[in-house]
A tleap script that builds the chain and sets N, CA, C and O, in Angstrom:
source leaprc.protein.ff14SB
mol = sequence {
  NMET VAL VAL LYS ALA ILE ILE GLU LYS VAL
  GLU ASN GLU SER ASP ASP ALA GLN ILE LYS
  THR PRO LEU LEU ALA GLY TYR ASP LYS PRO
  ASP ARG ILE GLY PHE LYS GLY LYS SER GLY
  GLU GLY TYR VAL PRO ASP ILE VAL LEU SER
  ARG HIE ASP ARG THR GLU PHE TYR CYS VAL
  GLU LEU ASP GLU ASP LEU PRO VAL ASN LYS
  TRP ARG LEU PHE SER LEU TYR THR MET LYS
  GLU ASN GLY SER LEU ASN ILE VAL ALA PRO
  GLU ASP ASN LEU SER HIE VAL ARG GLU VAL
  LEU ASN GLU ASN ASN ILE ASN ALA ARG ILE
  LEU TYR PHE CSER
}
set mol.1.N position { 100.779 167.268 56.284 }
set mol.1.CA position { 101.078 165.977 56.725 }
set mol.1.C position { 99.709 165.481 57.346 }
set mol.1.O position { 99.362 164.352 57.000 }
set mol.2.N position { 98.952 166.118 58.146 }
set mol.2.CA position { 97.709 165.615 58.742 }
set mol.2.C position { 96.622 165.383 57.603 }
set mol.2.O position { 95.920 164.375 57.528 }
set mol.3.N position { 96.585 166.499 56.700 }
set mol.3.CA position { 95.536 166.256 55.438 }
set mol.3.C position { 95.883 165.265 54.690 }
set mol.3.O position { 94.974 164.607 54.183 }
set mol.4.N position { 97.329 164.882 54.413 }
set mol.4.CA position { 97.704 163.654 53.658 }
set mol.4.C position { 97.101 162.493 54.289 }
set mol.4.O position { 96.302 161.762 53.703 }
set mol.5.N position { 97.515 162.314 55.570 }
set mol.5.CA position { 97.063 160.978 56.353 }
set mol.5.C position { 95.591 160.638 56.238 }
set mol.5.O position { 95.160 159.496 56.074 }
set mol.6.N position { 94.711 161.966 56.360 }
set mol.6.CA position { 93.358 161.741 56.495 }
set mol.6.C position { 92.924 161.117 55.096 }
set mol.6.O position { 92.211 160.124 54.951 }
set mol.7.N position { 93.511 161.915 54.073 }
set mol.7.CA position { 92.914 161.158 52.590 }
set mol.7.C position { 93.457 159.931 52.241 }
set mol.7.O position { 92.819 159.090 51.607 }
set mol.8.N position { 95.029 159.726 52.761 }
set mol.8.CA position { 95.185 158.180 52.540 }
set mol.8.C position { 94.348 157.296 53.112 }
set mol.8.O position { 93.955 156.294 52.513 }
set mol.9.N position { 93.999 157.601 54.344 }
set mol.9.CA position { 93.177 156.573 55.285 }
set mol.9.C position { 91.670 156.528 54.358 }
set mol.9.O position { 91.132 155.475 54.015 }
set mol.10.N position { 91.263 157.590 54.121 }
set mol.10.CA position { 89.958 157.519 53.112 }
set mol.10.C position { 89.927 156.833 52.111 }
set mol.10.O position { 88.924 156.156 51.888 }
set mol.11.N position { 91.069 156.822 51.199 }
set mol.11.CA position { 91.394 156.472 49.962 }
set mol.11.C position { 91.429 154.868 50.203 }
set mol.11.O position { 90.846 154.070 49.468 }
set mol.12.N position { 92.096 154.560 51.190 }
set mol.12.CA position { 92.329 152.945 51.608 }
set mol.12.C position { 91.018 152.276 51.920 }
set mol.12.O position { 90.754 151.128 51.565 }
set mol.13.N position { 90.222 153.046 52.595 }
set mol.13.CA position { 88.796 152.390 52.935 }
set mol.13.C position { 87.611 152.553 51.987 }
set mol.13.O position { 86.600 151.864 52.127 }
set mol.14.N position { 87.732 153.434 51.054 }
set mol.14.CA position { 86.865 153.756 50.152 }
set mol.14.C position { 87.302 153.786 48.527 }
set mol.14.O position { 88.165 154.553 48.102 }
set mol.15.N position { 86.632 152.911 47.762 }
set mol.15.CA position { 86.938 153.404 46.354 }
set mol.15.C position { 86.133 154.372 45.692 }
set mol.15.O position { 86.573 154.885 44.664 }
set mol.16.N position { 84.786 154.763 46.223 }
set mol.16.CA position { 83.890 155.687 45.626 }
set mol.16.C position { 83.820 157.017 46.183 }
set mol.16.O position { 82.895 157.754 45.842 }
set mol.17.N position { 84.721 157.414 47.025 }
set mol.17.CA position { 84.644 158.626 47.419 }
set mol.17.C position { 85.379 159.708 46.555 }
set mol.17.O position { 86.430 159.523 45.943 }
set mol.18.N position { 84.695 160.800 46.604 }
set mol.18.CA position { 85.105 162.014 45.839 }
set mol.18.C position { 86.068 162.817 46.920 }
set mol.18.O position { 85.538 163.122 47.989 }
set mol.19.N position { 87.112 163.087 46.756 }
set mol.19.CA position { 88.004 163.911 47.527 }
set mol.19.C position { 88.463 165.295 47.194 }
set mol.19.O position { 89.176 165.272 46.191 }
set mol.20.N position { 88.276 166.647 47.756 }
set mol.20.CA position { 88.679 167.643 47.332 }
set mol.20.C position { 89.507 168.403 48.344 }
set mol.20.O position { 89.147 168.319 49.518 }
set mol.21.N position { 90.456 169.058 48.079 }
set mol.21.CA position { 91.348 169.773 49.173 }
set mol.21.C position { 92.173 170.886 48.410 }
set mol.21.O position { 92.461 170.615 47.245 }
set mol.22.N position { 92.548 171.981 48.864 }
set mol.22.CA position { 93.386 172.895 48.362 }
set mol.22.C position { 94.593 172.742 48.771 }
set mol.22.O position { 95.491 173.435 48.292 }
set mol.23.N position { 94.839 171.794 49.746 }
set mol.23.CA position { 96.258 171.787 50.405 }
set mol.23.C position { 97.092 170.898 49.696 }
set mol.23.O position { 98.291 170.978 49.966 }
set mol.24.N position { 96.686 169.941 48.720 }
set mol.24.CA position { 97.580 168.953 48.068 }
set mol.24.C position { 97.338 169.094 46.730 }
set mol.24.O position { 96.253 169.303 46.186 }
set mol.25.N position { 98.505 168.955 46.195 }
set mol.25.CA position { 98.505 168.859 44.469 }
set mol.25.C position { 97.934 167.488 44.021 }
set mol.25.O position { 98.129 166.430 44.619 }
set mol.26.N position { 97.197 167.648 42.879 }
set mol.26.CA position { 96.440 166.250 42.440 }
set mol.26.C position { 95.085 166.265 42.745 }
set mol.26.O position { 94.431 165.369 42.212 }
set mol.27.N position { 94.457 167.087 43.500 }
set mol.27.CA position { 93.364 167.137 44.033 }
set mol.27.C position { 92.563 168.543 43.615 }
set mol.27.O position { 93.080 169.644 43.810 }
set mol.28.N position { 91.239 168.378 43.017 }
set mol.28.CA position { 90.374 169.415 43.072 }
set mol.28.C position { 90.228 170.294 44.178 }
set mol.28.O position { 90.148 169.807 45.306 }
set mol.29.N position { 90.179 171.602 43.997 }
set mol.29.CA position { 89.834 172.593 45.109 }
set mol.29.C position { 88.292 172.662 45.369 }
set mol.29.O position { 87.473 172.920 44.487 }
set mol.30.N position { 87.995 172.408 46.646 }
set mol.30.CA position { 86.580 172.654 47.051 }
set mol.30.C position { 86.079 174.080 46.780 }
set mol.30.O position { 86.855 175.035 46.776 }
set mol.31.N position { 84.595 174.213 46.524 }
set mol.31.CA position { 84.126 175.295 46.605 }
set mol.31.C position { 84.098 176.265 47.709 }
set mol.31.O position { 83.949 175.793 48.836 }
set mol.32.N position { 84.206 177.425 47.593 }
set mol.32.CA position { 84.230 178.481 48.837 }
set mol.32.C position { 82.659 178.298 49.255 }
set mol.32.O position { 81.747 178.340 48.429 }
set mol.33.N position { 82.486 178.100 50.583 }
set mol.33.CA position { 81.198 178.084 51.074 }
set mol.33.C position { 80.998 179.441 52.011 }
set mol.33.O position { 81.754 179.820 52.905 }
set mol.34.N position { 79.784 180.059 51.564 }
set mol.34.CA position { 79.386 181.302 52.322 }
set mol.34.C position { 78.233 181.304 52.715 }
set mol.34.O position { 77.525 180.395 52.282 }
set mol.35.N position { 77.636 182.270 53.632 }
set mol.35.CA position { 76.610 182.666 54.048 }
set mol.35.C position { 75.629 183.294 53.004 }
set mol.35.O position { 76.126 184.150 52.272 }
set mol.36.N position { 74.460 183.027 52.851 }
set mol.36.CA position { 73.627 183.566 51.851 }
set mol.36.C position { 73.589 185.014 51.632 }
set mol.36.O position { 73.585 185.613 52.707 }
set mol.37.N position { 73.563 185.715 50.695 }
set mol.37.CA position { 73.552 187.207 50.901 }
set mol.37.C position { 74.823 187.878 51.064 }
set mol.37.O position { 74.804 189.105 50.977 }
set mol.38.N position { 75.986 187.264 51.297 }
set mol.38.CA position { 76.933 187.677 51.763 }
set mol.38.C position { 78.091 187.305 50.823 }
set mol.38.O position { 78.935 186.489 51.194 }
set mol.39.N position { 78.146 187.880 49.629 }
set mol.39.CA position { 79.014 187.737 48.330 }
set mol.39.C position { 80.446 187.930 48.801 }
set mol.39.O position { 80.628 188.845 49.604 }
set mol.40.N position { 81.491 187.202 48.419 }
set mol.40.CA position { 82.769 187.373 48.654 }
set mol.40.C position { 83.105 186.899 49.912 }
set mol.40.O position { 84.240 186.444 50.053 }
set mol.41.N position { 82.186 186.920 51.052 }
set mol.41.CA position { 82.491 186.147 52.193 }
set mol.41.C position { 82.491 184.538 52.235 }
set mol.41.O position { 81.655 183.900 51.595 }
set mol.42.N position { 83.240 184.066 52.837 }
set mol.42.CA position { 83.067 182.432 53.028 }
set mol.42.C position { 84.585 181.645 53.250 }
set mol.42.O position { 85.646 182.218 53.498 }
set mol.43.N position { 84.427 180.537 53.130 }
set mol.43.CA position { 85.637 179.823 53.701 }
set mol.43.C position { 85.700 178.593 52.941 }
set mol.43.O position { 84.684 178.062 52.491 }
set mol.44.N position { 87.013 178.067 52.766 }
set mol.44.CA position { 87.116 176.793 51.903 }
set mol.44.C position { 87.571 175.807 53.111 }
set mol.44.O position { 88.433 176.051 53.955 }
set mol.45.N position { 86.672 174.471 52.969 }
set mol.45.CA position { 87.184 173.349 53.633 }
set mol.45.C position { 88.602 173.002 53.523 }
set mol.45.O position { 89.169 173.347 52.486 }
set mol.46.N position { 89.261 172.385 54.405 }
set mol.46.CA position { 90.610 171.702 54.259 }
set mol.46.C position { 90.392 170.552 53.445 }
set mol.46.O position { 91.180 170.439 52.506 }
set mol.47.N position { 89.484 169.635 53.575 }
set mol.47.CA position { 89.085 168.443 52.771 }
set mol.47.C position { 87.370 168.580 52.849 }
set mol.47.O position { 86.623 169.031 53.717 }
set mol.48.N position { 87.156 168.026 51.644 }
set mol.48.CA position { 85.495 167.541 51.308 }
set mol.48.C position { 85.679 166.231 50.739 }
set mol.48.O position { 86.388 165.933 49.778 }
set mol.49.N position { 84.932 165.462 51.471 }
set mol.49.CA position { 84.544 164.087 51.171 }
set mol.49.C position { 83.299 163.889 50.827 }
set mol.49.O position { 82.389 164.086 51.631 }
set mol.50.N position { 83.070 163.439 49.487 }
set mol.50.CA position { 81.601 163.192 49.286 }
set mol.50.C position { 81.435 161.726 48.685 }
set mol.50.O position { 82.168 161.240 47.823 }
set mol.51.N position { 80.553 161.226 49.173 }
set mol.51.CA position { 79.959 159.695 48.754 }
set mol.51.C position { 78.489 159.438 49.196 }
set mol.51.O position { 78.065 159.807 50.291 }
set mol.52.N position { 77.780 158.816 48.321 }
set mol.52.CA position { 76.623 158.212 48.695 }
set mol.52.C position { 75.610 159.333 49.052 }
set mol.52.O position { 74.740 159.110 49.894 }
set mol.53.N position { 75.701 160.475 48.458 }
set mol.53.CA position { 74.734 161.632 48.908 }
set mol.53.C position { 75.241 161.861 50.338 }
set mol.53.O position { 74.340 161.926 51.174 }
set mol.54.N position { 76.305 161.977 50.726 }
set mol.54.CA position { 76.607 162.497 52.115 }
set mol.54.C position { 77.901 163.389 51.911 }
set mol.54.O position { 78.796 162.861 51.251 }
set mol.55.N position { 78.087 164.484 52.319 }
set mol.55.CA position { 79.375 165.288 52.342 }
set mol.55.C position { 79.677 165.554 53.786 }
set mol.55.O position { 78.907 165.881 54.689 }
set mol.56.N position { 81.174 165.305 53.804 }
set mol.56.CA position { 81.788 165.470 55.107 }
set mol.56.C position { 82.907 166.464 54.926 }
set mol.56.O position { 83.670 166.354 53.966 }
set mol.57.N position { 83.052 167.568 55.940 }
set mol.57.CA position { 83.929 168.542 55.825 }
set mol.57.C position { 85.045 168.254 56.936 }
set mol.57.O position { 84.647 167.890 58.043 }
set mol.58.N position { 86.421 168.396 56.708 }
set mol.58.CA position { 87.466 168.430 57.736 }
set mol.58.C position { 88.075 169.537 57.861 }
set mol.58.O position { 88.602 170.124 56.917 }
set mol.59.N position { 88.063 170.023 59.293 }
set mol.59.CA position { 88.932 171.308 59.328 }
set mol.59.C position { 90.076 170.812 59.988 }
set mol.59.O position { 89.929 169.909 60.811 }
set mol.60.N position { 91.269 171.303 59.731 }
set mol.60.CA position { 92.557 171.060 60.526 }
set mol.60.C position { 92.906 172.341 61.250 }
set mol.60.O position { 93.289 173.356 60.668 }
set mol.61.N position { 92.726 172.211 62.755 }
set mol.61.CA position { 92.975 173.382 63.248 }
set mol.61.C position { 94.514 172.926 64.355 }
set mol.61.O position { 94.527 172.082 65.251 }
set mol.62.N position { 95.440 173.635 63.984 }
set mol.62.CA position { 96.549 173.417 64.727 }
set mol.62.C position { 96.794 174.353 65.676 }
set mol.62.O position { 97.567 174.125 66.607 }
set mol.63.N position { 96.185 175.449 65.535 }
set mol.63.CA position { 96.186 176.738 66.750 }
set mol.63.C position { 95.156 176.835 67.650 }
set mol.63.O position { 94.025 176.397 67.442 }
set mol.64.N position { 95.563 177.472 68.776 }
set mol.64.CA position { 94.388 177.814 69.905 }
set mol.64.C position { 93.415 178.729 69.636 }
set mol.64.O position { 92.515 178.951 70.446 }
set mol.65.N position { 93.520 179.434 68.299 }
set mol.65.CA position { 92.706 180.515 68.078 }
set mol.65.C position { 91.791 179.729 67.084 }
set mol.65.O position { 92.242 179.351 66.003 }
set mol.66.N position { 90.438 179.477 67.480 }
set mol.66.CA position { 89.591 178.665 66.765 }
set mol.66.C position { 88.605 179.533 66.014 }
set mol.66.O position { 88.026 180.504 66.501 }
set mol.67.N position { 88.474 179.092 64.796 }
set mol.67.CA position { 87.554 179.685 63.898 }
set mol.67.C position { 85.916 179.410 63.912 }
set mol.67.O position { 85.319 178.740 63.069 }
set mol.68.N position { 85.342 180.056 65.022 }
set mol.68.CA position { 83.940 179.464 65.469 }
set mol.68.C position { 83.021 179.854 64.183 }
set mol.68.O position { 82.285 178.950 63.789 }
set mol.69.N position { 82.983 180.908 63.586 }
set mol.69.CA position { 82.161 181.432 62.375 }
set mol.69.C position { 82.095 180.544 61.226 }
set mol.69.O position { 81.101 180.279 60.551 }
set mol.70.N position { 83.468 180.053 61.073 }
set mol.70.CA position { 83.677 178.892 60.011 }
set mol.70.C position { 83.099 177.589 60.445 }
set mol.70.O position { 82.568 176.862 59.605 }
set mol.71.N position { 83.166 177.248 61.684 }
set mol.71.CA position { 82.773 175.937 62.052 }
set mol.71.C position { 81.142 175.865 62.071 }
set mol.71.O position { 80.491 174.863 61.775 }
set mol.72.N position { 80.648 177.034 62.447 }
set mol.72.CA position { 79.091 177.140 62.325 }
set mol.72.C position { 78.732 176.957 61.040 }
set mol.72.O position { 77.821 176.184 60.745 }
set mol.73.N position { 79.376 177.614 60.184 }
set mol.73.CA position { 78.903 177.747 58.808 }
set mol.73.C position { 78.950 176.182 58.261 }
set mol.73.O position { 77.909 175.564 58.034 }
set mol.74.N position { 80.175 175.648 58.085 }
set mol.74.CA position { 80.406 174.308 57.811 }
set mol.74.C position { 79.348 173.167 58.515 }
set mol.74.O position { 78.864 172.230 57.879 }
set mol.75.N position { 79.103 173.423 59.877 }
set mol.75.CA position { 78.073 172.490 60.554 }
set mol.75.C position { 76.627 172.471 59.855 }
set mol.75.O position { 75.930 171.502 59.554 }
set mol.76.N position { 76.427 173.669 59.712 }
set mol.76.CA position { 74.945 174.039 58.938 }
set mol.76.C position { 74.942 173.307 57.479 }
set mol.76.O position { 74.103 172.505 57.070 }
set mol.77.N position { 75.998 173.749 56.859 }
set mol.77.CA position { 76.080 173.223 55.465 }
set mol.77.C position { 76.182 171.712 55.486 }
set mol.77.O position { 75.505 171.138 54.634 }
set mol.78.N position { 76.923 170.945 56.325 }
set mol.78.CA position { 76.956 169.624 56.099 }
set mol.78.C position { 75.763 168.842 56.633 }
set mol.78.O position { 75.559 167.683 56.273 }
set mol.79.N position { 75.021 169.447 57.444 }
set mol.79.CA position { 73.615 168.839 58.042 }
set mol.79.C position { 72.709 168.775 56.856 }
set mol.79.O position { 72.055 167.807 56.466 }
set mol.80.N position { 72.798 170.166 56.271 }
set mol.80.CA position { 71.773 170.318 55.049 }
set mol.80.C position { 72.175 169.106 53.934 }
set mol.80.O position { 71.339 168.637 53.162 }
set mol.81.N position { 73.473 168.713 53.971 }
set mol.81.CA position { 73.984 167.878 52.911 }
set mol.81.C position { 73.886 166.351 53.367 }
set mol.81.O position { 74.317 165.521 52.567 }
set mol.82.N position { 73.414 165.949 54.456 }
set mol.82.CA position { 73.269 164.785 55.084 }
set mol.82.C position { 74.486 164.443 55.341 }
set mol.82.O position { 74.698 163.251 55.122 }
set mol.83.N position { 75.724 165.276 55.879 }
set mol.83.CA position { 76.856 165.004 56.285 }
set mol.83.C position { 77.137 165.189 57.488 }
set mol.83.O position { 76.266 165.023 58.341 }
set mol.84.N position { 78.630 165.639 57.883 }
set mol.84.CA position { 78.976 166.042 59.319 }
set mol.84.C position { 80.474 166.896 59.009 }
set mol.84.O position { 81.150 166.775 57.987 }
set mol.85.N position { 80.724 167.626 59.981 }
set mol.85.CA position { 81.963 168.259 60.230 }
set mol.85.C position { 82.682 167.587 61.125 }
set mol.85.O position { 82.199 167.143 62.166 }
set mol.86.N position { 84.007 167.453 60.751 }
set mol.86.CA position { 85.035 167.068 61.519 }
set mol.86.C position { 86.163 167.910 61.814 }
set mol.86.O position { 86.807 168.518 60.959 }
set mol.87.N position { 86.401 167.928 63.161 }
set mol.87.CA position { 87.499 169.093 63.585 }
set mol.87.C position { 88.599 168.178 63.897 }
set mol.87.O position { 88.468 167.207 64.643 }
set mol.88.N position { 89.751 168.528 63.275 }
set mol.88.CA position { 91.023 167.576 63.252 }
set mol.88.C position { 91.961 168.632 64.213 }
set mol.88.O position { 92.272 169.760 63.831 }
set mol.89.N position { 92.342 168.072 65.495 }
set mol.89.CA position { 93.148 168.897 66.147 }
set mol.89.C position { 94.173 168.177 67.021 }
set mol.89.O position { 93.949 167.041 67.440 }
set mol.90.N position { 95.351 168.872 67.308 }
set mol.90.CA position { 96.316 168.133 68.297 }
set mol.90.C position { 95.674 167.661 69.563 }
set mol.90.O position { 94.675 168.270 69.945 }
set mol.91.N position { 96.124 166.651 70.262 }
set mol.91.CA position { 95.503 166.089 71.200 }
set mol.91.C position { 95.493 166.980 72.421 }
set mol.91.O position { 94.587 166.846 73.244 }
set mol.92.N position { 96.584 168.012 72.614 }
set mol.92.CA position { 96.786 168.935 73.549 }
set mol.92.C position { 95.676 169.904 73.587 }
set mol.92.O position { 95.419 170.452 74.659 }
set mol.93.N position { 94.917 170.200 72.417 }
set mol.93.CA position { 93.920 171.237 72.235 }
set mol.93.C position { 92.638 170.463 72.153 }
set mol.93.O position { 91.612 171.024 71.766 }
set mol.94.N position { 92.649 169.388 72.447 }
set mol.94.CA position { 91.061 168.609 72.707 }
set mol.94.C position { 90.114 169.190 73.458 }
set mol.94.O position { 88.976 169.427 73.053 }
set mol.95.N position { 90.687 169.532 74.968 }
set mol.95.CA position { 89.724 169.957 75.717 }
set mol.95.C position { 89.221 171.274 75.353 }
set mol.95.O position { 88.054 171.595 75.577 }
set mol.96.N position { 90.074 172.050 74.794 }
set mol.96.CA position { 89.615 173.438 74.403 }
set mol.96.C position { 88.740 173.550 72.971 }
set mol.96.O position { 87.949 174.487 72.867 }
set mol.97.N position { 88.858 172.775 72.081 }
set mol.97.CA position { 88.046 172.604 70.899 }
set mol.97.C position { 86.669 171.853 71.403 }
set mol.97.O position { 85.627 172.134 70.811 }
set mol.98.N position { 86.648 171.049 72.319 }
set mol.98.CA position { 85.493 170.580 72.920 }
set mol.98.C position { 84.624 171.652 73.569 }
set mol.98.O position { 83.432 171.853 73.337 }
set mol.99.N position { 85.273 172.192 74.270 }
set mol.99.CA position { 84.594 173.367 75.212 }
set mol.99.C position { 83.987 174.519 74.158 }
set mol.99.O position { 82.901 175.062 74.355 }
set mol.100.N position { 84.829 174.805 73.032 }
set mol.100.CA position { 84.258 176.015 72.061 }
set mol.100.C position { 83.333 175.508 71.381 }
set mol.100.O position { 82.479 176.336 71.065 }
set mol.101.N position { 83.085 174.088 70.889 }
set mol.101.CA position { 82.055 173.739 70.270 }
set mol.101.C position { 80.739 173.642 71.193 }
set mol.101.O position { 79.644 173.970 70.736 }
set mol.102.N position { 80.878 173.225 72.378 }
set mol.102.CA position { 79.843 173.287 73.272 }
set mol.102.C position { 79.194 174.480 73.432 }
set mol.102.O position { 78.024 174.729 73.144 }
set mol.103.N position { 80.136 175.307 73.976 }
set mol.103.CA position { 79.799 176.792 74.163 }
set mol.103.C position { 78.807 177.531 72.837 }
set mol.103.O position { 77.956 178.414 72.937 }
set mol.104.N position { 79.194 176.940 71.851 }
set mol.104.CA position { 78.540 177.642 70.529 }
set mol.104.C position { 77.623 176.806 69.910 }
set mol.104.O position { 77.173 177.134 68.812 }
set mol.105.N position { 77.282 175.787 70.440 }
set mol.105.CA position { 76.372 174.795 69.875 }
set mol.105.C position { 76.653 174.458 68.565 }
set mol.105.O position { 75.841 174.651 67.660 }
set mol.106.N position { 77.755 173.963 68.396 }
set mol.106.CA position { 78.216 173.574 67.106 }
set mol.106.C position { 78.118 172.005 66.838 }
set mol.106.O position { 78.603 171.332 67.748 }
set mol.107.N position { 77.662 171.395 65.922 }
set mol.107.CA position { 77.539 170.003 65.852 }
set mol.107.C position { 78.757 169.514 65.164 }
set mol.107.O position { 78.779 169.716 63.950 }
set mol.108.N position { 79.900 168.838 65.758 }
set mol.108.CA position { 80.950 168.494 65.013 }
set mol.108.C position { 81.563 167.175 65.672 }
set mol.108.O position { 81.482 166.943 66.878 }
set mol.109.N position { 82.091 166.462 64.883 }
set mol.109.CA position { 82.920 165.390 65.452 }
set mol.109.C position { 84.347 165.804 65.684 }
set mol.109.O position { 84.865 166.599 64.900 }
set mol.110.N position { 84.945 165.372 66.596 }
set mol.110.CA position { 86.325 165.999 66.983 }
set mol.110.C position { 87.486 164.542 66.519 }
set mol.110.O position { 87.355 163.436 67.044 }
set mol.111.N position { 88.289 164.776 65.738 }
set mol.111.CA position { 89.339 163.779 65.633 }
set mol.111.C position { 90.740 164.336 66.214 }
set mol.111.O position { 90.989 165.526 66.020 }
set mol.112.N position { 91.564 163.626 66.839 }
set mol.112.CA position { 92.681 164.077 67.501 }
set mol.112.C position { 93.805 163.283 67.011 }
set mol.112.O position { 93.626 162.156 66.549 }
set mol.113.N position { 95.128 163.905 67.106 }
set mol.113.CA position { 96.258 163.309 66.994 }
set mol.113.C position { 97.175 163.878 67.854 }
set mol.113.O position { 97.039 165.030 68.266 }
set mol.114.N position { 98.201 163.085 68.192 }
set mol.114.CA position { 99.470 163.393 69.133 }
set mol.114.C position { 100.789 163.547 68.353 }
set mol.114.O position { 101.838 163.785 68.953 }
savepdb mol mol.pdb
quit
C-alpha cells in the first residue's frame, strides 16, 4: 500500500519519470545493486525513480530491524548517480531511523507515514 501511494504521487507529479519496483505488477523490476567484487551479494530497491539524469531509491522499512548495509550501499550508489536515497517508515519509528542514519553517517531523506 505504501509503495503504491508513492508511485501514484510520482506519476501524478511527473510524466517523464521511469519507475521500477519489484513489489507491484506492471512495472519493470530494478536491477540488484551490489558491492564491487562481491558477486551474488546485493539488494534490490523497493522503488527506483529515474528522470533527468537523477536516480532516486526508496526503501520502505516497516520493522525496527533496519538494514544498515543496504542503506549504506544505496546511499553511495545514488550519490554517484546524482540522486538520493529515501527511507520510508512509520511515524512511530522515525526517531529510531534518524538515529541509525546519524550513527552510521548515511546520507538519506526520511519520509514517514502514520
